[in-house]
C-alpha positions as CSV (number, residue, x, y, z in Angstrom):
1,X,193.1,-60.7,-148.9
2,X,192.4,-57.2,-148.4
3,X,189.1,-55.9,-146.5
4,X,187.6,-59.0,-145.0
5,X,186.3,-55.5,-143.0
6,X,185.4,-52.2,-143.4
7,X,184.7,-49.1,-141.1
8,X,183.6,-45.8,-141.5
9,X,186.4,-43.7,-143.3
10,X,186.7,-47.4,-146.1
11,X,183.0,-47.1,-146.3
12,X,183.5,-43.1,-146.8
13,X,185.6,-43.3,-149.9
14,X,183.4,-46.0,-151.1
15,X,180.4,-43.7,-151.4
16,X,182.3,-40.5,-152.0
17,X,184.1,-42.7,-155.1
18,X,180.4,-43.4,-156.4
19,X,179.0,-39.6,-156.3
20,X,182.3,-38.7,-158.3
21,X,181.1,-41.4,-160.8
22,X,177.6,-41.0,-161.0
23,X,178.6,-37.0,-161.3
24,X,180.3,-37.3,-164.6
25,X,177.6,-40.2,-165.7
26,X,174.6,-38.1,-165.3
27,X,174.1,-37.0,-168.6
28,X,174.3,-40.5,-169.8
29,X,171.7,-41.2,-167.4
30,X,169.4,-38.7,-168.3
31,X,169.9,-40.1,-171.9
32,X,168.2,-43.2,-171.4
33,X,165.3,-41.5,-171.1
34,X,162.3,-43.3,-172.7
35,X,160.1,-40.4,-173.0
36,X,161.0,-37.9,-176.2
37,X,160.1,-34.7,-174.5
38,X,162.8,-32.5,-172.9
39,X,162.8,-33.4,-169.2
40,X,165.0,-36.8,-169.2
41,X,166.9,-35.8,-165.4
42,X,167.0,-39.1,-163.8
43,X,170.4,-39.1,-163.9
44,X,170.6,-35.3,-163.0
45,X,167.8,-36.1,-160.0
46,X,170.4,-39.3,-158.6
47,X,173.5,-37.0,-158.8
48,X,172.3,-34.1,-156.8
49,X,171.2,-36.5,-154.5
50,X,174.0,-38.1,-153.7
51,X,176.3,-35.7,-153.9
52,X,173.5,-34.1,-150.5
53,X,174.4,-36.8,-149.0
54,X,177.7,-37.3,-149.6
55,X,178.4,-33.5,-148.4
56,X,177.0,-34.1,-145.4
57,X,179.6,-36.8,-144.3
58,X,182.5,-34.5,-145.4
59,X,183.8,-33.1,-142.8
60,X,182.8,-36.5,-140.1
61,X,185.9,-38.1,-140.6
62,X,184.5,-41.1,-138.3
63,X,185.4,-44.1,-138.0
64,X,182.2,-45.7,-137.4
65,X,180.7,-47.3,-140.3
66,X,177.2,-46.7,-138.6
67,X,177.4,-43.5,-137.7
68,X,178.8,-42.8,-141.4
69,X,175.9,-44.3,-143.4
70,X,173.4,-43.0,-140.6
71,X,174.4,-39.1,-141.4
72,X,174.8,-40.1,-145.0
73,X,171.1,-41.1,-145.2
74,X,169.9,-38.1,-143.7
75,X,171.7,-35.6,-146.5
76,X,170.4,-38.0,-148.8
77,X,166.5,-38.0,-147.2
78,X,167.0,-34.2,-147.1
79,X,168.4,-33.5,-150.9
80,X,166.1,-36.5,-152.6
81,X,165.0,-34.7,-155.9
82,X,162.6,-36.4,-157.8
83,X,161.6,-40.0,-157.7
84,X,164.9,-41.9,-158.6
85,X,166.2,-39.3,-156.0
86,X,163.6,-40.5,-153.1
87,X,163.8,-44.3,-154.0
88,X,168.1,-44.0,-153.8
89,X,167.6,-42.1,-150.4
90,X,165.4,-44.9,-149.1
91,X,167.8,-47.3,-150.4
92,X,170.6,-45.7,-148.4
93,X,168.5,-45.3,-145.3
94,X,167.8,-49.3,-145.3
95,X,170.9,-49.7,-146.2
96,X,172.1,-47.5,-142.6
97,X,169.1,-49.1,-140.5
98,X,171.4,-52.6,-141.4
99,X,174.8,-50.6,-140.7
100,X,173.8,-49.1,-137.4
101,X,175.5,-49.5,-133.8
102,X,178.6,-50.8,-135.9
103,X,182.3,-49.2,-136.3
104,X,183.2,-51.8,-138.9
105,X,181.3,-54.6,-141.0
106,X,182.9,-57.7,-142.9
107,X,181.1,-59.1,-146.3
108,X,178.2,-61.1,-144.2
109,X,177.3,-58.2,-142.6
110,X,177.1,-55.6,-145.7
111,X,174.9,-58.0,-147.3
112,X,172.6,-57.9,-144.5
113,X,172.9,-54.0,-145.0
114,X,171.9,-54.2,-148.8
115,X,169.2,-56.5,-148.1
116,X,167.7,-53.7,-146.0
117,X,168.2,-50.9,-148.4
118,X,166.1,-53.4,-150.7
119,X,163.1,-53.6,-148.5
120,X,163.0,-50.5,-147.4
121,X,162.6,-49.3,-151.0
122,X,160.3,-51.4,-152.5
123,X,158.5,-50.5,-148.8
124,X,158.7,-46.6,-150.5
125,X,157.1,-47.0,-153.5
126,X,153.1,-47.8,-153.1
127,X,153.0,-49.8,-156.2
128,X,156.4,-50.8,-157.7
129,X,156.9,-51.7,-161.0
130,X,159.6,-54.5,-162.1
131,X,162.0,-53.7,-164.6
132,X,163.0,-50.3,-162.5
133,X,165.6,-49.4,-160.1
134,X,163.5,-51.6,-157.6
135,X,164.5,-54.6,-159.3
136,X,168.2,-53.7,-159.5
137,X,168.5,-53.1,-156.3
138,X,166.9,-56.4,-155.2
139,X,168.3,-58.5,-157.6
140,X,171.7,-57.2,-156.4
141,X,170.6,-57.9,-152.1
142,X,169.1,-61.4,-153.0
143,X,172.5,-62.2,-155.0
144,X,173.8,-62.1,-151.2
145,X,171.2,-62.5,-148.8
146,X,172.7,-65.7,-147.6
147,X,176.3,-65.6,-148.3
148,X,178.8,-66.6,-145.6
149,X,181.5,-64.9,-147.5
150,X,183.5,-62.4,-145.4
151,X,185.5,-60.7,-147.6
152,X,184.2,-57.0,-148.9
153,X,185.4,-57.2,-152.0
154,X,184.3,-60.6,-153.0
155,X,180.6,-59.3,-151.6
156,X,180.7,-56.2,-153.6
157,X,181.7,-57.9,-156.8
158,X,178.6,-60.0,-156.7
159,X,176.4,-57.4,-156.3
160,X,177.4,-55.7,-159.0
161,X,177.6,-58.4,-161.3
162,X,173.7,-59.6,-160.6
163,X,173.2,-55.8,-160.3
164,X,174.0,-55.5,-163.9
165,X,172.6,-58.7,-165.0
166,X,169.3,-57.4,-163.7
167,X,169.8,-53.8,-165.7
168,X,170.2,-55.7,-169.0
169,X,167.2,-57.4,-168.7
170,X,165.1,-54.3,-167.6
171,X,163.8,-54.2,-171.0
172,X,162.0,-57.5,-170.9
173,X,160.7,-56.4,-167.8
174,X,159.5,-53.0,-169.1
175,X,157.9,-53.3,-172.9
176,X,158.4,-49.3,-173.5
177,X,162.2,-49.8,-172.5
178,X,162.4,-52.5,-174.9
179,X,160.5,-50.7,-177.9
180,X,163.2,-47.7,-177.3
181,X,166.0,-50.0,-176.8
182,X,167.4,-48.6,-173.7
183,X,168.2,-49.6,-170.1
184,X,165.9,-48.2,-167.1
185,X,167.6,-44.5,-166.5
186,X,167.2,-44.8,-162.5
187,X,168.4,-48.5,-162.3
188,X,171.6,-47.4,-164.6
189,X,172.3,-45.0,-162.1
190,X,171.8,-47.5,-159.4
191,X,174.6,-49.6,-160.9
192,X,177.5,-47.2,-161.6
193,X,177.0,-46.4,-157.8
194,X,177.7,-49.8,-156.8
195,X,180.5,-50.2,-159.2
196,X,181.8,-46.7,-158.0
197,X,181.5,-48.3,-154.6
198,X,183.6,-51.6,-155.4
199,X,186.2,-49.3,-157.4
200,X,187.3,-47.8,-154.4
201,X,187.9,-51.0,-152.8
202,X,189.3,-52.2,-155.7
203,X,191.9,-49.5,-156.2
204,X,192.6,-48.4,-153.2
205,X,190.8,-45.0,-153.6
206,X,191.0,-42.1,-150.9
207,X,188.0,-40.1,-152.7
208,X,187.3,-35.7,-152.5
209,X,184.2,-35.0,-153.2
210,X,184.4,-33.4,-156.6
211,X,182.2,-30.3,-158.3
212,X,181.5,-31.6,-161.7
213,X,178.6,-29.5,-163.5
214,X,176.1,-31.7,-164.1
215,X,174.8,-31.1,-167.8
216,X,171.2,-30.7,-168.0
217,X,169.3,-28.3,-169.2
218,X,167.8,-26.5,-166.6
219,X,169.7,-28.3,-164.3
220,X,172.8,-27.7,-162.9
221,X,175.1,-28.6,-160.5
222,X,177.4,-26.5,-158.3
223,X,180.2,-26.3,-160.2
224,X,184.3,-26.0,-158.7
225,X,186.5,-22.6,-158.7
226,X,189.4,-25.2,-158.2
227,X,191.0,-26.6,-161.0
228,X,190.7,-30.1,-161.8
229,X,193.0,-32.9,-163.4
230,X,191.1,-34.6,-166.2
231,X,193.1,-37.8,-166.9
232,X,191.0,-38.3,-170.1
233,X,189.5,-35.3,-172.2
234,X,187.2,-36.3,-174.8
235,X,183.6,-38.2,-173.1
236,X,182.3,-40.0,-175.9
237,X,178.9,-41.3,-176.6
238,X,177.7,-43.7,-179.9
239,X,175.5,-46.7,-180.3
240,X,176.7,-49.3,-182.4
241,X,174.1,-50.9,-185.0
242,X,175.2,-55.1,-184.3
243,X,175.2,-57.8,-182.4
244,X,174.3,-56.9,-179.0
245,X,176.2,-60.4,-178.0
246,X,179.0,-59.2,-178.8
247,X,179.4,-55.9,-176.1
248,X,181.0,-57.5,-173.8
249,X,184.1,-58.9,-176.4
250,X,184.0,-54.9,-177.5
251,X,183.9,-53.7,-173.9
252,X,187.7,-55.6,-173.3
253,X,188.9,-54.6,-176.8
254,X,188.6,-50.6,-175.6
255,X,188.8,-51.0,-171.5
256,X,192.6,-49.8,-172.0
257,X,191.8,-46.3,-174.1
258,X,190.3,-44.8,-171.1
259,X,187.7,-44.9,-167.9
260,X,184.6,-44.4,-167.1
261,X,183.2,-46.8,-169.6
262,X,179.5,-47.8,-169.7
263,X,179.1,-50.7,-172.7
264,X,175.5,-52.2,-172.6
265,X,173.6,-54.4,-175.4
266,X,170.5,-55.2,-176.2
267,X,168.8,-57.1,-179.5
268,X,170.6,-55.2,-182.2
269,X,172.1,-52.4,-180.1
270,X,175.1,-51.5,-178.4
271,X,175.5,-48.3,-176.6
272,X,178.7,-46.6,-175.6
273,X,180.2,-44.3,-173.2
274,X,183.4,-43.7,-172.5
275,X,186.0,-40.9,-171.5
276,X,189.3,-41.2,-173.7
277,X,191.7,-39.1,-175.0
278,X,192.0,-40.7,-178.6
279,X,188.2,-41.0,-179.2
280,X,189.3,-42.3,-183.0
281,X,190.6,-45.3,-181.8
282,X,187.6,-46.3,-179.8
283,X,185.3,-45.5,-182.8
284,X,187.9,-47.5,-185.6
285,X,187.6,-49.8,-183.0
286,X,183.7,-49.9,-182.7
287,X,183.0,-49.8,-187.0
288,X,184.3,-53.4,-186.9
289,X,181.3,-54.2,-184.6
290,X,178.5,-52.5,-187.0
291,X,177.6,-48.9,-188.1
292,X,177.9,-46.6,-185.6
293,X,175.2,-43.6,-184.8
294,X,174.5,-41.0,-182.2
295,X,178.3,-40.3,-182.1
296,X,179.1,-37.5,-179.8
297,X,182.3,-36.2,-178.6
298,X,182.8,-33.6,-176.0
299,X,185.9,-31.8,-175.1
300,X,185.5,-31.9,-171.0
301,X,189.1,-29.8,-170.5
302,X,187.0,-27.3,-172.6
303,X,183.5,-27.6,-170.9
304,X,185.1,-27.2,-166.9
305,X,187.7,-23.7,-168.5
306,X,183.8,-22.9,-169.0
307,X,182.5,-23.4,-165.6
308,X,185.5,-22.3,-164.4
309,X,184.9,-18.7,-165.9
310,X,181.2,-18.7,-165.0
311,X,182.4,-18.9,-161.4
312,X,179.9,-21.1,-159.3
313,X,176.3,-20.3,-161.3
314,X,173.6,-20.7,-158.7
315,X,172.4,-23.8,-157.9
316,X,168.8,-25.2,-159.5
317,X,165.9,-25.0,-157.3
318,X,166.2,-21.6,-155.6
319,X,163.6,-20.8,-152.9
320,X,161.9,-17.4,-154.1
321,X,163.3,-15.4,-151.2
322,X,160.5,-14.0,-149.7
323,X,159.8,-12.7,-145.3
324,X,157.2,-15.4,-144.6
325,X,153.5,-13.4,-142.5
326,X,154.7,-13.6,-138.7
327,X,151.2,-13.8,-137.3
328,X,149.4,-17.5,-137.1
329,X,147.2,-18.6,-139.2
330,X,144.7,-21.7,-140.1
331,X,146.1,-22.5,-143.5
332,X,149.4,-22.1,-146.0
333,X,150.4,-23.4,-149.6
334,X,153.1,-24.5,-151.2
335,X,153.4,-25.0,-154.6
336,X,156.0,-26.1,-157.1
337,X,156.4,-23.9,-161.0
338,X,158.7,-22.8,-163.4
339,X,157.7,-19.2,-165.5
340,X,157.2,-16.0,-164.2
341,X,153.7,-15.3,-165.5
342,X,152.4,-18.8,-163.7
343,X,154.4,-18.2,-160.3
344,X,152.4,-14.4,-160.4
345,X,149.4,-16.9,-161.1
346,X,149.7,-18.5,-158.0
347,X,150.6,-16.4,-155.6
348,X,147.6,-13.9,-156.8
349,X,145.4,-17.1,-155.6
350,X,147.0,-17.3,-152.0
351,X,149.7,-19.6,-152.4
352,X,152.1,-18.8,-150.1
353,X,155.8,-19.6,-151.3
354,X,156.5,-21.2,-155.1
355,X,159.5,-23.1,-155.3
356,X,161.0,-22.9,-158.7
357,X,160.9,-26.3,-160.4
358,X,159.0,-28.7,-162.9
359,X,160.7,-30.4,-165.8
360,X,164.4,-30.6,-165.6
361,X,164.5,-29.2,-162.6
362,X,163.2,-30.9,-159.2
363,X,163.3,-29.1,-155.6
364,X,164.6,-31.7,-153.5
365,X,163.2,-32.4,-149.7
366,X,165.1,-29.9,-148.1
367,X,163.9,-26.8,-150.3
368,X,160.4,-28.0,-149.4
369,X,161.3,-28.5,-145.7
370,X,162.6,-24.8,-145.8
371,X,159.1,-23.6,-146.8
372,X,157.8,-25.3,-144.3
373,X,159.6,-24.2,-141.7
374,X,159.1,-20.7,-142.5
375,X,155.1,-21.0,-142.4
376,X,153.3,-20.7,-138.7
377,X,150.1,-22.4,-140.1
378,X,147.9,-25.1,-138.0
379,X,147.8,-26.9,-141.7
380,X,150.0,-26.3,-144.8
381,X,149.0,-28.1,-148.1
382,X,151.7,-28.4,-150.3
383,X,150.7,-29.0,-154.2
384,X,153.7,-30.6,-156.1
385,X,152.1,-29.9,-160.3
386,X,154.3,-32.5,-161.8
387,X,154.5,-36.4,-161.0
388,X,158.1,-36.3,-160.8
389,X,157.9,-34.1,-157.4
390,X,155.3,-35.9,-155.8
391,X,157.1,-38.2,-153.7
392,X,159.8,-35.8,-152.5
393,X,156.7,-33.9,-151.1
394,X,155.7,-36.4,-149.2
395,X,158.8,-37.5,-147.8
396,X,158.6,-34.2,-146.6
397,X,155.5,-34.0,-144.9
398,X,156.9,-37.3,-143.4
399,X,159.8,-35.9,-141.4
400,X,158.2,-32.7,-140.8
401,X,156.8,-32.0,-137.2
402,X,154.0,-30.0,-138.4
403,X,150.6,-30.8,-140.0
404,X,151.6,-31.2,-144.0
405,X,149.1,-32.5,-146.6
406,X,149.6,-33.1,-149.8
407,X,147.7,-33.2,-152.9
408,X,149.2,-35.3,-155.8
409,X,148.3,-32.6,-158.6
410,X,150.5,-33.7,-162.0
411,X,149.9,-30.2,-163.5
412,X,149.9,-26.5,-163.0
413,X,146.3,-26.8,-164.4
414,X,145.8,-29.1,-161.1
415,X,147.4,-27.1,-159.0
416,X,145.7,-23.9,-159.9
417,X,141.8,-25.9,-159.5
418,X,142.9,-27.0,-156.5
419,X,144.0,-23.5,-154.9
420,X,140.8,-22.0,-156.6
421,X,138.4,-24.9,-155.3
422,X,140.0,-24.5,-151.3
423,X,137.4,-23.7,-149.3
424,X,139.2,-21.5,-146.2
425,X,135.8,-22.1,-144.1
426,X,136.0,-26.0,-144.3
427,X,137.9,-28.3,-142.2
428,X,141.1,-30.2,-143.2
429,X,140.5,-33.1,-144.0
430,X,137.3,-32.3,-145.8
431,X,139.2,-30.1,-147.4
432,X,141.9,-32.8,-148.1
433,X,139.4,-34.9,-149.6
434,X,137.5,-32.6,-151.8
435,X,140.6,-31.1,-153.7
436,X,141.8,-34.8,-154.2
437,X,138.6,-35.6,-156.3
438,X,138.9,-32.1,-157.9
439,X,142.3,-33.2,-159.6
440,X,139.8,-36.1,-161.7
441,X,137.9,-33.0,-163.4
442,X,141.2,-31.4,-165.4
443,X,142.2,-32.5,-168.5
444,X,145.5,-31.7,-169.0
445,X,147.6,-30.8,-172.3
446,X,150.8,-29.5,-173.0
447,X,152.5,-29.0,-176.2
448,X,156.8,-29.3,-176.3
449,X,159.3,-30.7,-178.6
450,X,161.1,-33.9,-179.4
451,X,164.7,-34.5,-178.5
452,X,165.5,-37.4,-180.1
453,X,164.0,-39.4,-182.9
454,X,161.6,-42.5,-182.2
455,X,158.3,-44.2,-182.5
456,X,156.2,-44.4,-179.6
457,X,152.2,-46.2,-180.2
458,X,152.8,-46.1,-183.6
459,X,153.7,-42.6,-184.1
460,X,156.9,-41.6,-186.2
461,X,158.8,-39.1,-184.4
462,X,161.9,-36.9,-185.7
463,X,164.0,-34.8,-183.3
464,X,162.6,-31.5,-183.4
465,X,158.9,-32.2,-183.7
466,X,156.2,-30.7,-182.1
467,X,154.7,-32.7,-179.6
468,X,151.0,-32.8,-178.1
469,X,150.6,-34.4,-175.2
470,X,147.3,-34.9,-173.2
471,X,147.7,-36.5,-169.8
472,X,151.6,-37.2,-170.4
473,X,150.7,-39.4,-173.5
474,X,151.4,-38.3,-176.9
475,X,148.4,-37.5,-178.8
476,X,149.6,-35.4,-181.9
477,X,152.6,-34.5,-183.8
478,X,153.5,-31.8,-185.9
479,X,155.8,-28.9,-187.4
480,X,153.3,-26.1,-185.8
481,X,153.2,-25.5,-182.0
482,X,150.2,-23.3,-182.7
483,X,148.3,-26.4,-185.1
484,X,149.5,-28.9,-182.6
485,X,147.6,-26.8,-179.6
486,X,144.3,-27.2,-181.7
487,X,144.6,-30.7,-182.1
488,X,145.4,-31.3,-178.4
489,X,142.1,-29.0,-177.2
490,X,140.0,-31.0,-179.8
491,X,140.8,-33.9,-178.3
492,X,140.2,-32.8,-174.9
493,X,137.0,-31.8,-175.2
494,X,133.9,-33.4,-174.7
495,X,130.0,-32.4,-174.1
496,X,130.6,-31.2,-170.1
497,X,133.6,-28.9,-170.9
498,X,133.3,-25.1,-170.3
499,X,136.5,-23.7,-169.5
500,X,139.8,-23.8,-171.8
501,X,142.5,-22.5,-169.9
502,X,146.0,-21.8,-171.6
503,X,149.6,-20.9,-170.0
504,X,151.6,-20.1,-173.0
505,X,155.4,-20.2,-172.8
506,X,158.4,-18.1,-172.5
507,X,159.5,-19.2,-176.5
508,X,155.9,-18.7,-178.3
509,X,155.6,-16.0,-180.4
510,X,153.2,-13.3,-178.9
511,X,152.2,-11.7,-182.0
512,X,150.3,-14.5,-183.2
513,X,148.8,-15.0,-179.4
514,X,145.7,-12.6,-180.2
515,X,144.8,-14.5,-183.4
516,X,145.2,-18.4,-182.6
517,X,143.2,-16.9,-179.2
518,X,140.3,-15.0,-181.6
519,X,140.0,-18.4,-183.1
520,X,139.4,-20.6,-179.8
521,X,136.7,-18.3,-178.7
522,X,135.2,-18.6,-182.3
523,X,135.1,-22.7,-182.5
524,X,134.4,-23.1,-178.9
525,X,131.9,-19.6,-178.7
526,X,130.5,-21.6,-175.7
527,X,133.1,-21.5,-173.9
528,X,135.1,-19.5,-171.4
529,X,138.2,-19.3,-172.8
530,X,141.0,-18.2,-170.4
531,X,145.0,-17.1,-171.7
532,X,147.7,-16.3,-169.2
533,X,151.3,-15.6,-169.8
534,X,153.2,-18.3,-167.9
535,X,156.6,-17.7,-169.2
536,X,157.5,-21.5,-168.9
537,X,160.7,-23.1,-170.0
538,X,160.6,-26.3,-172.8
539,X,156.6,-25.9,-173.2
540,X,155.0,-23.9,-175.1
541,X,151.9,-24.3,-174.0
542,X,150.2,-25.7,-170.6
543,X,146.4,-26.1,-171.3
544,X,143.8,-27.6,-169.2
545,X,139.7,-28.1,-170.0
546,X,137.1,-28.5,-167.3
């Protein structure tokens, strides 16, 4: 049977096909986000990470699978975005270790590489959580740990099958997934990659890197100006409210109607995604299995024409182009932020480089490395200001040959507190310790909007509702963002509070801001209330209490 062994050329086709598939399905992966806020970016992060990896091997043309995987892993390492992208880069790094020095491998040797990928992923996470991408790569690797099978396709089929089995179990491992009736988004992204690798072998695909627009608010992938042959024109997504046990039966029934098909069933819900030329036929089959909900049909040919008209819009996470000071200095700072107003505040406080990014747009390790390389300082501090950026920052610090310290700031207020409390006269270790301790003094709240209907912690949420969050947990829901902001602040204030800081976003009605601040100053007359025009997208208010 074909593919007793694969070399660098075969591996290239496998990973490029997987990258193309993930690009196409990134919007579907994003939609699996449990939290109903507008930052479901797992698919975008994984896709852009994998795209950066395959771009590195685009012109390599090496017969050696060891060399190809090594350069692929390096590309993923530098292009890693978000926690899911960093974990993916570590999986590829481990796989590369398992393939090191080999021109070609058989199924048994490939199985060893997957085991190394799993080990590397777990090692990268300080506190591994089961029910995530980690569980999926572990299950996939363990399924072939002691395999004697030499045939590559047989090994990959086992890997993909067991990845899917574990993916379907993720809601049982994480209560939040079960409540939201979704599987883990990172695990889904990895499953799509593994399936794409298998498909390349089974269908003898000679893959070419596609430049497809990644549909995600605030994070757009590079778009091609070349024509693309779209075989199936309608991206069709919907939910069947019916018996999840029949998901495989339904999948078999619609398989001939399109491609890029994903059918996932759990409890009384079947989620469906397919590219087809006849959405009506797909839906008419689906309705036999239960009531249909959340139907979405996109004309991909029309979207591609619009992409061509825009002619390669600039990619996400552009780093501000400024000239770094030539003279050496003891300390320098890199921060991540979205919004012109917030950026100005950070730079006024002494931040050397502000990388544009945050919710929905996580900068890559490469973005941070570019800033690091421009700074001539003995010690460099990075303030990520978002929990999903911390791992990429830590990865940049790890591979840099400079002394780079990451202060794990999870919000803009924490980042601002860190920079304002920095002691330029103290030594670097004392500063690092003091800043990490200072983060505990800051309570962060925000107001955004719900992107879908759901229920969390007994709170019923409708799409479009204003959401008040405290430390990333939903505290209150309402219709008016000013009223929700007041409730959020009230819940954060205690007897030790002295300072309220507010950054208002670009979508806030400025005519009402003065009245809002007057109310706060009257209610909290013993507090110092500071207000700044942050211009941030997606979040009406970012607030802190200290």
